[in-house]
KEROVEX-268373 format. One record per residue: x, y, z of N, C-alpha, C in turn; residue in one letter; residue number from 1. Coordinates in pm, 1 decimal, decimal comma. Layout:
! KEROVEX-268373
n_u_n_v_n_w_ca_u_ca_v_ca_w_c_u_c_v_c_w_res_n
X_Y_Z_X_Y_Z_X_Y_Z_A_NUM
...
***
This chain:
! KEROVEX-268373
n_u_n_v_n_w_ca_u_ca_v_ca_w_c_u_c_v_c_w_res_n
11608,7_4019,5_15706,7_11514,9_4115,2_15647,2_11583,7_4202,4_15542,8_M_1
11695,7_4265,9_15581,3_11769,7_4352,4_15489,7_11912,1_4300,5_15477,3_L_2
11955,8_4282,9_15353,3_12091,3_4233,2_15329,1_12155,6_4315,3_15216,9_R_3
12267,1_4379,7_15247,9_12345,1_4451,5_15148,4_12474,3_4374,8_15125,0_L_4
12507,7_4354,2_14999,9_12629,6_4282,0_14964,3_12701,0_4354,4_14851,2_T_5
12823,4_4397,7_14875,7_12905,3_4459,2_14771,5_12846,4_4584,1_14710,2_G_6
12772,8_4662,6_14787,0_12704,0_4779,9_14732,9_12802,2_4895,0_14713,3_V_7
12794,8_4958,0_14597,8_12881,8_5070,9_14568,4_12805,4_5184,5_14503,3_G_8
12863,4_5304,1_14511,3_12802,1_5421,8_14450,0_12911,0_5517,7_14404,9_K_9
12894,5_5569,5_14283,4_12984,5_5670,9_14232,9_12904,4_5785,1_14171,3_R_10
12963,1_5902,4_14172,4_12907,4_6018,7_14103,3_13010,4_6062,2_14000,4_F_11
12980,8_6036,1_13874,6_13078,6_6063,4_13770,5_13199,1_5973,3_13787,6_G_12
13316,1_6034,4_13797,5_13438,7_5955,4_13815,3_13473,8_5934,7_13962,0_T_13
13396,9_5995,4_14053,3_13429,0_5983,7_14197,0_13357,3_5866,1_14259,4_R_14
13433,6_5772,5_14311,7_13376,5_5659,4_14384,6_13347,2_5705,0_14526,7_Q_15
13219,6_5708,2_14564,5_13182,7_5752,7_14699,0_13214,2_5643,0_14800,1_V_16
13164,6_5523,9_14774,4_13197,9_5407,5_14857,0_13179,9_5282,4_14772,8_F_17
13238,7_5174,3_14821,0_13229,9_5046,4_14750,7_13229,7_4933,4_14852,2_A_18
13177,1_4818,7_14809,2_13182,0_4695,3_14887,9_13115,0_4708,8_15024,8_D_19
13002,3_4780,1_15029,1_12927,0_4792,8_15154,4_12847,3_4665,3_15178,8_V_20
12860,6_4610,6_15298,1_12786,9_4490,0_15337,4_12719,0_4516,0_15471,4_A_21
12594,0_4472,8_15483,4_12517,8_4492,2_15606,7_12407,0_4389,2_15612,8_L_22
12385,7_4331,6_15730,6_12274,8_4239,3_15753,5_12194,3_4290,3_15872,1_A_23
12063,5_4300,5_15853,0_11976,6_4358,2_15955,3_11848,0_4278,2_15962,2_L_24
11811,7_4235,8_16083,1_11690,2_4157,7_16104,4_11586,7_4239,1_16181,3_D_25
11463,8_4190,2_16182,8_11356,1_4257,8_16254,9_11394,4_4275,7_16401,5_A_26
11366,4_4392,5_16454,8_11396,1_4421,4_16594,1_11535,1_4476,7_16617,5_G_27
11619,8_4477,4_16515,3_11755,0_4531,0_16530,5_11758,6_4678,3_16492,1_E_28
11837,9_4753,2_16566,1_11848,1_4898,2_16546,1_11996,0_4932,0_16540,9_Y_29
12043,0_4980,2_16427,6_12185,5_5006,5_16409,6_12207,4_5150,0_16364,9_V_30
12329,0_5196,3_16385,0_12367,8_5331,3_16342,9_12479,5_5322,2_16240,7_A_31
12478,0_5416,9_16147,9_12586,3_5434,7_16051,7_12641,2_5575,2_16071,9_I_32
12768,9_5583,0_16108,1_12831,8_5711,0_16134,3_12941,8_5735,1_16030,7_I_33
12995,0_5854,6_16030,4_13101,5_5889,0_15937,8_13109,3_6038,8_15918,5_G_34
13219,4_6081,4_15863,4_13239,9_6223,4_15841,2_13142,5_6276,5_15735,2_E_35
13121,5_6407,8_15737,1_13036,9_6470,9_15636,5_13093,7_6446,3_15497,9_S_36
13007,3_6407,5_15404,5_13049,6_6383,4_15267,3_13092,3_6242,5_15236,6_G_37
13092,5_6155,2_15338,6_13136,5_6017,7_15314,3_13030,0_5934,7_15243,2_V_38
12903,6_5983,1_15245,1_12798,9_5913,1_15172,5_12694,5_5845,4_15258,5_G_39
12680,1_5887,4_15384,7_12583,4_5823,8_15474,1_12440,7_5837,4_15422,6_K_40
12402,1_5959,1_15389,3_12266,4_5981,1_15337,1_12248,0_5913,2_15202,0_S_41
12352,3_5912,9_15121,5_12345,1_5844,5_14992,1_12318,5_5696,5_15011,3_T_42
12386,0_5634,8_15107,3_12362,8_5493,0_15133,8_12219,0_5469,1_15177,4_L_43
12165,6_5557,6_15260,5_12026,0_5544,4_15302,0_11933,4_5555,6_15181,0_L_44
11965,5_5645,8_15089,4_11884,1_5660,7_14968,2_11889,6_5536,0_14880,5_N_45
12003,8_5469,6_14876,0_12013,3_5345,1_14798,8_11924,6_5238,0_14859,4_L_46
11927,5_5227,3_14991,7_11844,1_5127,9_15060,0_11696,8_5155,9_15034,9_I_47
11660,3_5283,7_15032,8_11520,2_5322,3_15011,2_11479,0_5316,9_14864,9_A_48
11574,5_5292,7_14775,4_11542,1_5290,0_14633,5_11521,0_5426,8_14573,9_G_49
11571,9_5531,5_14640,5_11558,3_5667,5_14589,6_11669,1_5702,0_14490,5_L_50
11779,2_5628,6_14498,3_11888,6_5642,2_14403,6_11933,4_5502,8_14362,8_E_51
11984,4_5486,3_14241,1_12031,2_5354,2_14199,6_12171,9_5326,2_14250,3_P_52
12196,3_5202,6_14290,4_12331,9_5160,6_14324,9_12409,4_5132,8_14196,8_A_53
12540,4_5147,1_14203,8_12625,0_5120,4_14088,1_12689,5_4982,6_14094,3_D_54
12647,5_4904,1_14189,0_12698,8_4768,7_14199,9_12650,1_4705,3_14327,5_G_55
12647,2_4571,5_14328,4_12609,4_4498,6_14448,0_12462,1_4465,2_14454,4_G_56
12422,6_4410,6_14567,7_12286,3_4360,8_14588,7_12226,2_4422,6_14714,1_S_57
12098,2_4461,9_14704,8_12022,2_4509,4_14820,4_11895,0_4424,7_14827,2_I_58
11892,3_4331,9_14922,1_11778,6_4241,6_14938,6_11693,5_4286,9_15055,8_M_59
11563,5_4294,2_15033,8_11469,6_4328,0_15141,5_11354,3_4229,2_15135,1_F_60
11341,0_4149,2_15240,3_11235,6_4047,1_15244,8_11233,3_3964,1_15115,3_D_61
11351,0_3917,5_15075,4_11366,2_3828,7_14958,9_11340,9_3897,2_14825,1_D_62
11327,2_4028,8_14823,0_11314,0_4103,2_14697,2_11444,5_4176,9_14670,8_A_63
11494,6_4168,0_14548,9_11616,2_4239,2_14509,2_11577,6_4380,7_14466,2_E_64
11604,2_4477,6_14554,3_11557,2_4613,3_14530,4_11618,6_4675,4_14405,9_L_65
11741,1_4637,4_14373,4_11806,8_4697,5_14258,1_11742,3_4654,8_14126,7_T_66
11654,9_4553,8_14131,1_11590,1_4504,6_14009,8_11444,3_4548,1_13997,7_Q_67
11393,6_4620,9_14097,5_11252,9_4658,9_14096,2_11229,7_4785,1_14014,5_L_68
11110,3_4796,9_13958,9_11073,7_4916,4_13882,7_11050,0_5033,6_13978,5_S_69
11049,8_5154,6_13923,4_11024,1_5273,7_14005,0_10887,3_5266,6_14071,4_D_70
10786,7_5218,8_14000,0_10652,0_5209,7_14056,3_10648,3_5111,5_14172,7_D_71
10716,2_4998,2_14158,1_10718,8_4898,4_14265,1_10792,8_4951,9_14386,7_T_72
10902,2_5023,4_14364,1_10976,9_5082,5_14474,9_10893,9_5188,1_14547,6_L_73
10816,4_5264,7_14474,2_10729,9_5365,1_14535,5_10628,5_5299,4_14629,0_T_74
10568,3_5191,4_14585,2_10472,0_5119,7_14669,1_10540,1_5057,5_14790,3_L_75
10661,4_5007,3_14771,1_10736,1_4948,6_14881,6_10765,2_5053,2_14988,2_L_76
10810,5_5170,5_14945,3_10836,2_5278,4_15041,9_10708,7_5319,0_15113,5_R_77
10599,2_5325,0_15040,9_10472,1_5367,3_15100,9_10423,1_5267,9_15205,2_R_78
10435,6_5139,0_15174,5_10371,0_5036,6_15255,7_10461,0_4974,8_15362,0_D_79
10593,5_4978,0_15344,1_10678,8_4898,6_15432,0_10796,2_4973,9_15491,5_R_80
10817,1_5097,7_15448,5_10926,7_5178,2_15502,4_10870,1_5295,9_15580,6_F_81
10942,9_5338,7_15681,7_10912,4_5461,1_15754,3_11034,6_5550,3_15755,2_G_82
11014,9_5681,3_15738,4_11125,7_5774,9_15724,8_11117,2_5885,3_15830,1_F_83
11233,3_5916,8_15890,3_11245,7_6030,4_15981,0_11367,7_6109,4_15935,9_V_84
11348,2_6239,8_15911,1_11454,6_6322,7_15855,7_11494,2_6432,4_15953,1_F_85
11609,6_6496,9_15923,7_11653,4_6611,5_16002,5_11552,5_6726,0_15991,7_Q_86
11510,5_6756,7_15870,0_11401,3_6851,9_15848,3_11271,1_6774,1_15866,7_A_87
11186,6_6819,9_15955,3_11074,7_6738,3_16001,4_10976,5_6702,2_15890,3_F_88
10964,0_6787,8_15789,5_10871,0_6764,3_15678,4_10727,6_6745,0_15726,4_H_89
10691,7_6812,8_15835,6_10553,0_6814,8_15880,7_10480,6_6922,6_15800,5_V_90
10366,5_6888,2_15744,8_10295,0_6980,2_15656,2_10224,6_7088,6_15738,1_L_91
10261,3_7214,4_15710,7_10218,5_7325,6_15795,1_10068,4_7349,4_15791,5_A_92
10001,5_7313,1_15681,9_9859,2_7344,1_15666,9_9769,3_7232,1_15718,2_H_93
9827,3_7125,5_15772,3_9749,5_7014,9_15825,7_9764,5_7007,7_15977,1_L_94
9660,4_6961,7_16045,4_9669,7_6938,3_16189,4_9764,3_6821,1_16215,6_T_95
9799,7_6803,6_16342,2_9886,9_6690,4_16376,1_9820,1_6557,8_16340,6_L_96
9690,3_6546,8_16367,3_9619,2_6423,3_16335,1_9620,3_6398,4_16184,6_L_97
9601,1_6502,4_16107,6_9601,0_6487,5_15962,3_9740,5_6452,2_15909,8_Q_98
9843,9_6511,5_15968,5_9980,6_6479,2_15927,9_10012,0_6332,4_15950,9_N_99
9976,1_6282,1_16067,8_10009,1_6143,2_16101,9_9919,1_6046,1_16026,5_V_100
9797,3_6088,6_15992,8_9705,3_6002,9_15917,2_9747,5_5987,2_15771,7_S_101
9825,4_6082,8_15721,9_9853,3_6088,9_15578,1_9908,6_5958,9_15518,5_L_102
10006,2_5892,2_15580,3_10055,6_5767,0_15520,5_9946,6_5661,0_15504,6_P_103
9853,7_5657,5_15598,7_9745,1_5558,9_15591,0_9645,6_5596,9_15482,0_L_104
9616,8_5726,9_15469,1_9526,2_5771,0_15363,4_9585,3_5741,4_15225,4_L_105
9716,6_5757,5_15212,4_9782,3_5728,6_15084,9_9776,3_5580,1_15049,8_L_106
9759,0_5497,3_15150,9_9742,4_5353,7_15127,2_9599,0_5317,3_15089,4_R_107
9510,5_5415,8_15098,8_9372,1_5391,7_15062,7_9278,7_5370,7_15179,6_G_108
9327,8_5387,2_15303,3_9240,0_5371,8_15418,7_9147,6_5492,6_15432,1_Q_109
9027,8_5468,7_15478,6_8932,1_5576,9_15499,9_8969,0_5655,5_15625,2_A_110
8934,3_5784,9_15631,1_8963,0_5863,4_15750,7_8908,4_5800,7_15878,3_P_111
8792,0_5739,7_15869,9_8733,2_5678,1_15989,5_8820,7_5566,3_16044,0_A_112
8898,6_5502,8_15956,2_8988,3_5396,0_16000,5_9126,4_5448,5_16036,4_D_113
9172,3_5550,2_15964,6_9308,7_5598,5_15984,7_9322,4_5692,0_16104,9_S_114
9220,2_5770,4_16133,2_9233,6_5870,4_16238,6_9249,8_5810,6_16378,3_E_115
9178,6_5703,7_16415,0_9205,1_5643,5_16546,8_9347,8_5589,5_16558,6_P_116
9401,4_5535,2_16450,0_9539,2_5486,1_16451,6_9637,4_5601,8_16465,8_L_117
9608,1_5712,9_16398,0_9694,3_5830,8_16408,5_9689,5_5889,1_16549,2_A_118
9572,0_5891,6_16608,4_9559,2_5942,8_16745,7_9638,3_5856,2_16843,0_A_119
9633,4_5725,0_16824,1_9709,6_5634,3_16909,8_9859,4_5655,0_16891,2_A_120
9902,0_5681,6_16766,4_10044,0_5705,8_16739,7_10090,4_5833,9_16807,6_A_121
10008,0_5939,1_16804,1_10041,9_6063,5_16872,7_10049,7_6041,9_17023,4_L_122
9959,2_5963,2_17076,1_9961,0_5929,3_17218,4_10091,8_5860,3_17254,9_D_123
10137,4_5769,4_17167,2_10257,9_5691,0_17196,8_10384,1_5775,7_17201,1_S_124
10381,9_5893,1_17137,7_10499,2_5981,6_17141,0_10477,8_6100,3_17234,4_V_125
10377,0_6091,2_17321,2_10356,1_6192,9_17423,5_10279,8_6314,6_17378,9_G_126
10200,0_6302,9_17272,9_10124,7_6417,3_17221,7_9973,9_6393,7_17227,3_L_127
9928,7_6317,6_17322,4_9785,5_6296,6_17339,6_9716,8_6429,8_17369,8_K_128
9602,6_6451,9_17306,0_9528,5_6575,5_17324,9_9571,5_6687,9_17233,4_G_129
9673,9_6663,3_17150,0_9721,9_6767,6_17059,3_9680,5_6740,0_16914,3_R_130
9585,0_6651,0_16895,2_9548,6_6609,0_16759,5_9507,6_6726,4_16670,4_E_131
9439,3_6825,1_16727,1_9389,0_6937,5_16647,3_9488,3_7052,7_16637,6_A_132
9603,5_7040,4_16702,5_9703,4_7147,4_16698,1_9763,8_7159,5_16559,2_S_133
9810,8_7279,5_16526,9_9880,6_7303,5_16401,4_10031,9_7299,8_16426,8_M_134
10109,9_7262,2_16327,8_10254,8_7253,4_16347,8_10318,9_7380,8_16401,9_P_135
10266,8_7497,0_16365,1_10326,3_7623,1_16410,8_10318,0_7639,1_16562,4_R_136
10233,9_7560,5_16628,1_10216,7_7570,1_16772,3_10315,6_7482,1_16848,3_E_137
10400,0_7406,8_16778,4_10487,1_7308,9_16841,9_10632,8_7352,8_16839,7_L_138
10708,7_7301,0_16934,9_10853,5_7321,0_16937,5_10920,0_7224,5_16839,0_S_139
11049,5_7243,0_16817,3_11122,4_7153,1_16728,6_11119,8_7008,8_16776,5_G_140
11137,6_6989,6_16906,7_11133,3_6853,8_16960,6_10997,7_6789,5_16943,4_G_141
10891,7_6868,1_16961,0_10756,7_6814,8_16941,7_10731,1_6781,6_16795,6_E_142
10781,8_6864,3_16705,4_10763,9_6836,3_16562,1_10833,8_6706,9_16522,9_L_143
10950,4_6681,2_16580,6_11018,5_6556,2_16547,8_10943,2_6437,5_16605,3_Q_144
10875,9_6456,1_16717,2_10791,1_6347,8_16770,4_10673,7_6319,9_16676,4_R_145
10617,9_6425,2_16617,9_10512,7_6405,6_16517,7_10567,8_6325,8_16399,7_V_146
10688,4_6360,1_16356,4_10750,2_6289,7_16243,8_10771,6_6142,2_16275,5_A_147
10809,0_6111,4_16399,7_10827,0_5971,6_16439,5_10693,0_5898,7_16439,4_I_148
10589,3_5964,6_16492,2_10455,5_5903,4_16491,1_10410,4_5875,8_16349,1_A_149
10434,0_5970,9_16259,5_10394,6_5953,5_16119,5_10472,5_5840,1_16054,2_R_150
10601,3_5828,9_16086,5_10684,5_5724,9_16026,4_10641,2_5585,1_16069,4_A_151
10586,8_5573,8_16190,4_10558,5_5441,9_16246,7_10410,6_5405,3_16249,4_L_152
10322,5_5497,7_16212,9_10179,1_5471,2_16223,1_10136,5_5353,7_16136,4_V_153
10203,4_5334,6_16024,0_10167,6_5225,8_15932,9_10237,5_5095,7_15961,6_G_154
10305,7_5087,2_16078,0_10378,6_4966,8_16118,9_10475,9_4919,7_16010,4_K_155
10571,7_5006,3_15973,7_10667,6_4969,8_15869,2_10760,6_4858,4_15915,1_P_156
10813,0_4786,4_15819,5_10910,9_4681,8_15848,5_11049,7_4740,7_15869,4_R_157
11077,7_4854,3_15803,8_11210,0_4914,9_15810,8_11194,9_5064,4_15834,8_L_158
11265,7_5115,6_15934,9_11264,2_5258,3_15967,0_11401,2_5316,4_15934,3_V_159
11403,1_5423,5_15853,9_11526,2_5489,1_15812,8_11526,5_5630,7_15868,5_L_160
11623,5_5662,2_15953,3_11631,2_5793,3_16018,3_11761,3_5862,1_15978,1_A_161
11750,0_5979,3_15915,9_11866,2_6052,5_15864,9_11887,1_6178,6_15947,1_D_162
11986,4_6176,8_16036,5_12019,2_6290,5_16123,0_11894,0_6347,9_16190,4_E_163
11815,0_6264,6_16259,0_11685,9_6313,0_16310,2_11696,7_6415,7_16420,9_P_164
11815,5_6434,4_16479,4_11829,3_6534,2_16586,8_11916,1_6651,7_16544,0_T_165
11944,5_6663,2_16415,6_12034,2_6767,1_16368,1_11984,5_6908,3_16392,6_G_166
11852,4_6926,0_16404,9_11795,7_7059,7_16426,7_11749,6_7081,7_16570,1_N_167
11790,9_6993,6_16662,4_11740,9_7000,3_16799,0_11851,5_7035,7_16898,5_L_168
11811,0_7095,8_17010,4_11907,4_7120,7_17116,3_11935,6_6990,3_17191,0_D_169
12029,4_6997,4_17286,0_12077,6_6876,1_17351,9_11966,2_6801,4_17424,0_Q_170
11884,0_6873,4_17498,1_11778,8_6806,5_17575,5_11677,1_6740,7_17483,3_E_171
11630,8_6813,1_17381,7_11533,8_6755,1_17289,4_11594,6_6640,2_17209,5_N_172
11722,2_6652,6_17173,9_11789,0_6544,9_17101,4_11788,7_6417,1_17183,4_A_173
11819,1_6429,0_17312,2_11822,1_6310,8_17399,0_11683,7_6245,5_17406,8_R_174
11580,7_6327,4_17421,9_11445,0_6272,6_17432,5_11402,0_6206,2_17301,8_H_175
11430,8_6270,8_17188,4_11389,2_6216,6_17059,2_11461,7_6085,7_17029,3_V_176
11590,6_6077,8_17059,5_11665,3_5954,6_17034,0_11613,3_5839,1_17119,4_L_177
11583,0_5867,1_17246,0_11528,0_5763,5_17332,1_11391,5_5718,0_17281,9_A_178
11310,4_5814,1_17237,4_11177,2_5782,4_17186,6_11186,3_5701,5_17057,2_L_179
11277,0_5741,7_16968,0_11290,6_5671,0_16841,5_11331,1_5526,2_16864,8_L_180
11426,8_5504,1_16952,6_11468,0_5367,2_16983,9_11351,8_5287,1_17041,6_R_181
11281,6_5346,7_17139,2_11170,9_5276,3_17203,5_11062,0_5240,7_17103,7_A_182
11032,1_5332,2_17013,3_10926,0_5308,7_16915,9_10966,3_5201,3_16814,1_Q_183
11091,2_5203,8_16768,5_11137,8_5100,7_16675,5_11127,8_4963,0_16740,5_V_184
11172,6_4954,8_16865,5_11169,1_4826,9_16936,5_11025,3_4781,7_16961,6_K_185
10939,6_4876,0_17001,7_10800,2_4841,7_17031,5_10728,7_4787,0_16909,0_Q_186
10759,0_4841,4_16792,5_10692,2_4798,5_16669,6_10758,4_4677,3_16605,4_H_187
10871,0_4631,4_16661,3_10939,2_4516,0_16604,8_10995,9_4541,5_16466,9_G_188
11024,7_4667,1_16437,2_11081,2_4702,9_16306,8_11232,9_4690,4_16311,1_A_189
11294,1_4687,5_16195,1_11438,0_4707,5_16184,6_11460,9_4856,4_16164,9_A_190
11568,2_4909,0_16222,4_11592,0_5051,5_16213,4_11736,3_5084,8_16181,9_G_191
11755,4_5187,6_16099,6_11888,7_5238,3_16068,5_11890,7_5387,5_16099,5_I_192
11981,7_5428,1_16186,2_12002,6_5568,8_16219,9_12131,3_5615,5_16153,9_L_193
12123,6_5715,6_16068,1_12240,9_5777,1_16007,2_12270,4_5905,9_16082,8_V_194
12393,3_5921,0_16130,3_12427,8_6037,6_16209,9_12577,4_6062,5_16204,0_T_195
12617,9_6188,1_16224,8_12759,4_6220,6_16237,3_12804,2_6209,4_16381,9_H_196
12708,5_6192,2_16474,0_12736,6_6194,7_16617,2_12750,5_6053,4_16673,2_S_197
12867,5_6021,0_16726,0_12886,4_5891,0_16788,6_12803,3_5880,0_16916,4_E_198
12780,7_5993,1_16983,1_12697,6_5991,2_17103,5_12554,3_5951,8_17069,7_A_199
12500,2_6007,9_16961,4_12365,9_5969,3_16917,8_12363,6_5823,1_16875,3_A_200
12468,0_5780,8_16805,9_12475,0_5642,7_16758,2_12478,6_5543,0_16872,6_A_201
12528,7_5585,0_16988,9_12539,9_5494,7_17103,2_12405,1_5452,8_17159,5_A_202
12295,8_5513,1_17112,4_12162,8_5471,7_17156,7_12113,0_5349,4_17079,4_T_203
12188,4_5302,0_16980,7_12147,0_5188,3_16898,7_12213,7_5060,3_16947,8_T_204
12177,6_4948,6_16885,3_12233,8_4819,1_16924,0_12375,9_4799,3_16872,2_D_205
12401,4_4845,6_16751,0_12532,8_4830,3_16689,0_12565,2_4955,9_16608,6_R_206
12695,1_4984,6_16596,8_12739,4_5101,6_16523,2_12837,5_5058,6_16414,6_I_207
12818,7_5117,4_16295,3_12911,7_5095,4_16184,3_12962,4_5231,0_16136,6_Y_208
13089,7_5235,0_16100,6_13147,1_5356,0_16042,0_13158,9_5334,8_15891,6_R_209
13102,8_5429,5_15815,1_13110,4_5421,2_15670,3_13240,4_5482,1_15622,1_L_210
13314,0_5404,5_15544,6_13438,6_5448,8_15482,6_13427,6_5423,5_15332,6_R_211
13520,3_5476,9_15254,2_13514,2_5453,0_15110,0_13516,5_5306,0_15070,3_P_212
13575,7_5221,5_15156,5_13584,4_5079,2_15123,5_13480,2_4994,2_15195,4_D_213
13377,5_5057,4_15254,9_13269,4_4980,5_15314,6_13237,6_5021,0_15457,0_G_214
13163,0_4935,2_15525,3_13123,4_4958,3_15664,0_13215,3_4882,3_15758,3_L_215
13259,0_4950,6_15864,5_13344,8_4889,6_15965,5_13274,9_4893,3_16099,8_T_216
13259,6_4779,0_16168,6_13197,4_4782,0_16301,5_13278,8_4866,8_16398,5_P_217
13208,8_4939,9_16484,4_13272,8_5021,0_16587,1_13277,7_4941,7_16715,5_V_218
13392,9_4935,4_16778,4_13410,7_4864,4_16904,6_13322,2_4928,6_17010,9_D_219
13226,5_4854,2_17069,4_13136,2_4915,3_17168,2_13208,6_4970,0_17289,2_P_220
13327,9_4918,6_17319,7_13402,2_4967,8_17436,3_13460,2_5106,2_17411,4_H_221
13464,2_5146,9_17282,7_13516,2_5278,7_17249,7_13406,4_5378,0_17215,9_N_222
13279,7_5337,3_17233,5_13169,1_5426,2_17200,8_13159,1_5539,2_17302,0_Q_223
13122,1_5656,9_17253,7_13093,7_5769,8_17341,0_12960,1_5746,2_17410,1_I_224
12949,6_5782,9_17536,4_12825,2_5759,9_17609,3_12709,5_5832,7_17545,6_R_225
12591,1_5768,4_17548,0_12473,9_5826,4_17483,0_12411,7_5938,8_17563,9_S_226
12458,3_5960,6_17687,6_12397,1_6065,7_17769,4_12469,1_6200,3_17754,5_D_227
12562,5_6209,0_17656,7_12631,8_6336,1_17636,9_12618,4_6379,2_17492,3_I_228
12498,7_6361,2_17438,9_12471,5_6398,8_17301,2_12492,0_6549,7_17285,7_I_229
12573,0_6592,1_17189,7_12596,6_6736,0_17174,9_12475,8_6806,3_17118,6_P_230
12457,2_6931,0_17152,3_12348,4_7010,0_17097,7_12384,9_7067,3_16963,5_G_231
***
């Protein structure tokens, strides 16, 4: 589904990383870890087509993303990608149902068709009966669950999560990570979790460490247990 070969990125004269290679199929959930500033979020942006790569190939479902126009990339993100961020980006003036319905409405679906799907997505993340609630009424952990429901309501092929527990305490982080994994697997999507926490990364199928010269697999026997996620 997703294939990165020789991908590199520089800002001015500074080479952030080079020769990144990754292969990801439907149903696989992987983590990319690394120190702050190594370029984890930048790599996610390259995969999403939000920033241009300075070399290499990014293939998604047989399409070369580095060759697509901005308009085509925008439609691809809308229709086939799902995003979960550290900042929840839940719209304060919309109800939970309206927030989760938004990706479907942007695709042109009518409210009568999108709202039952949004309600089912909220149910799947443990927020049944909260459809009419406003974001200000929710905790941080609940807001991230809304963000996960919104990311997955359109059944994306690829889910990209950038430090999704960075604003949560330990207990909420553990619940959100378990939920995110379960939802990615349930939808048969491919998923990439970017995090600085090896404990959070241990909830995925495989872990890679991003270095300036590419991605290095992390030995699973040396992984930190996923039940000690720091707050």
